[in-house]
N, C-alpha and C positions, 0 to 999 in steps of 0.2 A: 632638199630633204632628202636625198639619192643616202647624199654623205649617212644622211645619223641611220642605213642599212646597212651600209656598208662596213659599219666597226661597231659589232652588236659587243662585245666585252664592254664598249667606252657605255653605253647606254644607262642611264640610272631612273629610277624611279621615279623619280622629279622631270629628266626630261622626257620621258616620253607620255604622262601628266602635261606636261607646256605645250608639243607638238600634238597631242590631241586636241590641244584648246587652241590653236592657231589654226583647225581646221574649220570651226567656227562660220555658219557664213547667213548669216541671216536668220526667218525663220523652216528654210526648208532644210539647212544641217544646224545642228543645233546642239552642245555642249554644258555640260548638269555635274555636277557634282554629287552623288547617288550618296557619297558617307565618306566615312573616316574611317582609317586604319588602328588599331590599340596605340601607335603612336604620332596618331593625327597628320599622317599621309592623306594627302584628296585621294579618294576613289572616284575617278569620271568617266563619264559618256560618251558616245555621239549620238545623237539618236539623226538619221538622216529618213525627210521623209516623212507620212502618214502612220504616226503611232497606234492606226486600229488591225488593234493588232500584229503588232511588228513578229521580224527573228529577233534571236537575238545571240548575239554571239562573245562569251566570255575567254578572256586568257589570262596568263599570271594568274591561277589560283596557289600556281606550287614555284616555293624561290627559284629554285634551282633548273626550274624547267622555260629557261629563260627564251626560246625560240617560241612557246602561247604565246606569250604577252607580243614579241617584234614581231608574228606572221597579224593576229590581228587585228594588231595597232596597221601594219602594212594594208591589209585589206580596208581599214575605214581612209586611211590616207588615197591607195587609187580609188572606192568608190565617191569620196567626198571630190577628187578629180575627176572624175568623169559627171561625173551630177554640175560640178559649175562647171567644165567646158563643154556640155554638151557632147559627148561623148559618148559611143558605144562602145560595152569590156567584152570578147567573145559572144558577139553580131548581140548582146541584150541592151538595150533602152534602157541603163540603170533609174535614171532621173523618170520616164512613162513609170517604171514599172515600180518605182520607192514609190509614186507619189500616192499610187491607191493602200502598199501594206508596204511602210518601209520596216527600217532595219534599225535596230541597239548594237554599237559595239563596248563592251565594258575593256578593251585592250591588256588591264592589270588589277584583278582582285585585289591579291596579298601584295602591295607593295613594301611594305615593312619585311617582310620576308624576302621576296625579291633585291634588296638591293643587303638583306644583312647577307645572303648570298656572294653579293659582290665584293663586301664593305669587311666585313665579319661580325662581330658580334656589338662592335662599339655603334653601330647602324642600326639597332635596336633601341638608339635609344634612352629615355626612362626604367626601360626593361632589358638593361647591358649587363645588371646584378642576376638577374633570372637565368639569362644567357652563358653565364661565367661557370654556369655548372658543368657544361658539357665541355668539360674544359679538352679533352681527346676527342671531340665532331671536328669532323671534317665540313664546316661552313660553310665553300662551295657544291654542298652536296644537299643546303640547308632547306625542306621544303617547307615549310609550319607558320605562322604568322611568328611576333615577338612575344606572344604565351603559349610558345611550345605548340599551337594546338595546330593541327592538322587539318585546313579550312575546309577538303575534302570530305573531312570523315565530323563534317558537325552541325550535315543535314537531318533532316529529320525524319531518315529513312528506311529501317532496319537500324538504326540507331544506337538499340540494343549489342542487336547481335553481331553488328563491325563490332563493339569494344570489347565482347567478346571472343571475337578472334584478336584482336591486337592485343590483349592480356594475355591469350594464351601462346604467345612469342614473347611472352616479356615486357612487354609497354603499355606500365600501367599513370604514369603520368607524364608532366610537357617532356616532351619529346623535339627532335632534329623532324622525325614523319615520326605517321600512322596516329597520334593521341588525338582524339575527336575530341576533347576537353567535360567536362562534365558531364552537359545537361545540351541538346537541340538547339544550335542556333545562342551557342554563348561567347561567340566572338561577332564583331562588329562587324569582321566582315563577310559574313553570312549570308546576319542581320540586311546590310546594305542588299547585297545582292535577291534577297529573301520582298523585301518592302519594296526594289524595283516592279519587282516582276509579276506582287500584287497590283501594284497600280494597270501595268500597260495591258498583264495578262496577256502575253507573247502566245505567236500561234506554235514555235516551235524555237528549242533550247541549242546550243550546239558549244561542246564544253573543251577548246583544246587542252588538250595536255602531248607531253612527248614521256617516251617514245614507245613502238612499237610496233608502227606504218599500222596499225588494226581501230577499229571504229565499234566503241560499241552502241547496241542500239536500243535496248530493252528492258527495263526494270523485273527480275524475276518474270513469271509467267503473264507481267503487264505489257502489250505491242498497242499501245494507242491505233486510232486509223490514222492513215500515210507512211505510221512510223517503217515498215520491214520496202515500200515504194521509197521513201528519198534514201534510207538505208543502204539501196541496190545501186542507187543515184551512182549516192558517194560513192560507194566500190569501182564501181567501173571508171570511175574519173578518177583517183584517187591510185585504181592500184591495191588499194589496203584490202585486211581481211576482215569481214565481219565477223563479231567473237563476242563472248564473254567473259567479265575476268571472273579473276580466280575469288574463294572464300571471299579474301580477306581485303580484297577491293572491291566485294558485290555490292553494299550496302553504302550507307549512310551519305553516296555524293551528288554534288549540286544536281548531276542528271537524273540520278532515282530519286529526289525528292522533286521536281517538277513532274516528269514521270506518274509518277502519286499523287503529287497533288492537282497535277491540271490536268493529268487523261491526253496531253497533247506528242509532239512527238519531242523527244529530244538524244542527243546525241553526245559522246563523247569522243575523243576525236583525236592518236596518241599518232603526232606528228615524230617523223623520220624511224631513222634504227641504229643503234647502236648502247652505248652507255649512258645513262645519264650522270653530269649534267652535258648531253653534246658539243663535238665542239660548233666553235664560232660560225668555219666557214660552211655548214652544213647546212646553213641558213638558205643559199640561191636555193641553192637543191634542193629545199622541203619544199620553197615557196611555186619551187617549177613542180613539182607533182601536186600540191591541192587544193593552186589557187582558182581551176577552173570549176572543181568542188562548189569552195565556197562562196564564188561567186555565186555559183545554179543555188546555193542553198540560202541565201537570206532571199532570190525571189517567189521560190518554192511557194 
């Protein structure tokens, strides 16, 4: 399992899903398929502990942000191993804590985009023709799904405000990034996470992205009860900055929708610092910087 994280560039969407499913172990640790992508790749989750208002941790919303997927997966691996072996992590008895209110990991919400970033437009399978129109695109920087829709602009929270900002910079249809689709929840990936949240009614949601070493913790003037406390704890443990996104990223995201829909704490955590896609050798440093905060987040 350790080798899996030593070569991030070799990890495919299928590899992530296989590793996630291998973690399942009886009733306390369960792997589920919550949906399928545009190209019918599985979108899998790992549930650990009680599903009474669990915390949810989501990675891999943007194709080129490989760190968000692998950090979420490594967190799932470490948590599952701690529970199986009945060992504490940073002094936390995870099995005991999660037996009361558990955690759900969705390491790879956008498996098509993740593999398009790795392999080029051929990974879009039935949508390869659509992607061929972007002949000048740098597919290593691909953010969207196989429909050319940016999943983190496809949620029903200020959707049309977000579209106005995006159109102002010239993006009016399918694109490698920023295009939010025709209507909110037009994409199977955003519908999958919506359906999961509607069923589980999470107590908090953490959406991992890269980069910037920043934490976004509110939606406009909406600050759910407990959000500020958790945000300050995360900032203290990671030494990341608490801030608000710029106009073009201030609506239609997963965190925005979660806060609007449930009035419960939702966060976007921007992992690492540099230029996307981050270099693979940054993985270890990113993990060391955020692991304590993420373990704490899942049991708050």
